[in-house]
N, C-alpha and C positions, 0 to 999 in steps of 0.2 A: 465893657468891650467897645472898641472904637468903631467908627463907621466903616473904615476900610476892612476891618476884620469880619464885620457882619456881611459885607458885600462878598468877601472871599468865601465865607461859609455857604452863602446862598448860591454862589457859582459852583462850589464843589459838590453840593447836593445832587444837582442833575447829572454831573459827571459820575458820581457813585452809583446812582440809579441806572445810568446807561451801561456802566460796567457790569453791574449785577445782571441786567438783562442779557447782555452779551455772553456772560459766563453761563447763565441758565440755557441760552440758545446752544452754546457749544456742548454742554452736557446732554441736551436733548438730541443733538445731532449724533454724538457719540453713541448714545443709547439706541438711537434708531439704526445706526450702522451695525452695532453689535446684534441687534435683533434680526436685521436682514441677513447677516452672515450666519447667525445661528440657525435661522429658519432654513437657509440654503443647505447647510450641512445636515440638518435634521431630516429634511425630506429626501436628500440624496442617499443618506445612509438607510433610511426607511425603505426606499425603493430597492436598494441593493440587497437588503437583508430580509425583505418581506417573505419571499418563498421559503428561504432557509428557516426563518423563525417559525413559520407555520409547520414546516417539517419537523423541527426539533420540538415544538410544543406538542404536536400529535404523538410523536414517538416517545416523548416523556411520559405520556399517559400509557402507551402500550408497554413501555419498559416497567412502569410502576405496577402494571397488572399482568406481567408476562406469564405468571403461573396460571392465570385464569383464561388465557387465550389459547385455544387448542391448535396444535400444529401436527400435521402428518407428514414426516419426512418422506421424500420421493427419492429413491435410489436408482441411478442409471449406471449401467456397466457396459463397457465396450472392450473388445479384444482385437488384437492384430498380431501378425507374425512378421518380425523384422527380417528383411532380405539378408542373405549371407554376407554381402560385401559391407553392409552397414553394421551387421552384427560383429564383424571383425574390428570395425572402428570402435564400437562400444566396449569390446573386450580389451582393446588397447587403452581406453580411458579408464577402465576398471583397474588395469595394472598400475596406473599412475595415480588412481583415485582423483581424476580430474573431472571437469565438467563434461557432460555429454557433447560430442562433437556436433557442430551445427547441422551437417547433413542428417544425422540421426534425429535431432530435434525437429527439423523441418519435415521429415518423413512421418514421424509420429504425429505431429500436428495436423498434417493433411490426412493421414489414414484414420485418425480417431476423432477428427474435428475438435481439437483442443489446442489452446494456446499455452505454450510452455515459456514462462518468463525467462529471459536470458540470465537474470540474477538468482534463479533458484538452482542451487547445487544439489546433486543427488547424494543420498546417503548410501555409501557402498557397504555391502556385506558379501561374503563369498557366493558368487553366482547371481547376485541380484543388485540392481540399482533402484532405489526407492526415492520418489520425489513427492514431498508434501506440498499440496496445492490448496491451502486454505483460502476461502473466499467469503464475502459477506453473505449472510443468510444460509450458509451451508458449509460443506467441506468437500475436498477432493484429494485423490492421490493417484499416483501412477507407479507401476512396478514393471521393471524390465528384467526378464530372465536372460542373463548373459550367456547361458549355456544353450538353451533351446531356442532363444530369440522371441519368446512369447511376451507380448506387451498387454498389460491389463490396466484400464483406466476406470476408476469408480468415482462418481459424483453424487453427493447428497444435497438435496435442495429442501429447505425447511419453510419455504413460502415467502410471500411478499412482506408480511409483518416482520419476520426474522431478518429479512434483507434490510428493511428500513431501520430496524433497531440496531443492526450492526453499522449502518451508515452514521447513526447518531453517536455511536461510541467510537467510530473510526477503526473498527475491528477488521483487519485484513483488507484494507481499502486502498493501499498503495500510496505513493508520494503525492500524486496529483490531488487526491482527496484530502490528504494531510494539509497541503498548501491552502486548499479551499477552506478548511476548518479554521486555519489561522487567520485568513483574510476576513472570513465571516465573523470571527470573534472580534477582530479589530473594528469592523463595521458596527457590531452591536455596542461596543464600548462608545464609539462616536455617537451612535443613536441615543444611548442613555445619558451621556454627559451633556449633549446639546439639549436633551429633554429637561435635564436638571437646570440648565441655564434658563430655558424658557419658563420653567416653573418659578425661578427667582424673579425673572423680569415681570411676570404677571401675578405674583403672589400677593401684592398689595390689594388687588381686586378680588381675590379668592381666598378667604381666610381659612378654608379647610385644607389648603395646599400642604402645609408642613405637618399638620396632624396626620394627614393621610400618608405622607412620606415616612413619617416616624412610625406609623403602624406597619407599613411595609418592611421596616427594619426590625421592629420589636416582636412582631408575631412569629416570624420564622426563628428568631433568636430564642424566644421562650420555648417554642416547640422543640428546638435542638437541645436546649438545656434541661427541659423537664421530661421529655418523652423518648429521647434517643439515648440509649445506654451502650 
């Protein structure tokens, strides 16, 4: 090898080392940036989902042991008599099998202290309008006698535990709660995915990380395959 070639190799060696250091520095910066972003999304999703996750965890236990939790339904009944002018409106709606007129709905709501959702259509039968009013943690219905004008409202309340269980299942909870469940589920997905990324970033210092993650997958899978028929 000539003297000029040896000098060229000697000059290239520091350049290669500097490039390697620069590349390592860029990788470290990208890793730090990923860690910061992941931590940010992780704590934000944790804060948003915290109360919901506690609610769903507790109601998961109560649903799993629903048969062992006693409940005494409480039934409330209210009655009223529809004024003649409003009764005529109700009879006209019965003839067309239409929704109850708004004045009739408003009077019933005020007289019986009940909210009649506008999207609940009555079930018409000769001489009667029946409205099913299911609700979380109980049930309710309203009957209007279109001949005599008698209005009967009955509500069944099965207690706080039944109410929370129905919130967990989204049973008879309406559109607003449905949207909350969807947003909450997305937040939980973000929380879990960012947690998985954090596990990956720190797994080199914690050897038990992936065995524990694998156990979290294998244990429920084996239980489902072996004990659920």
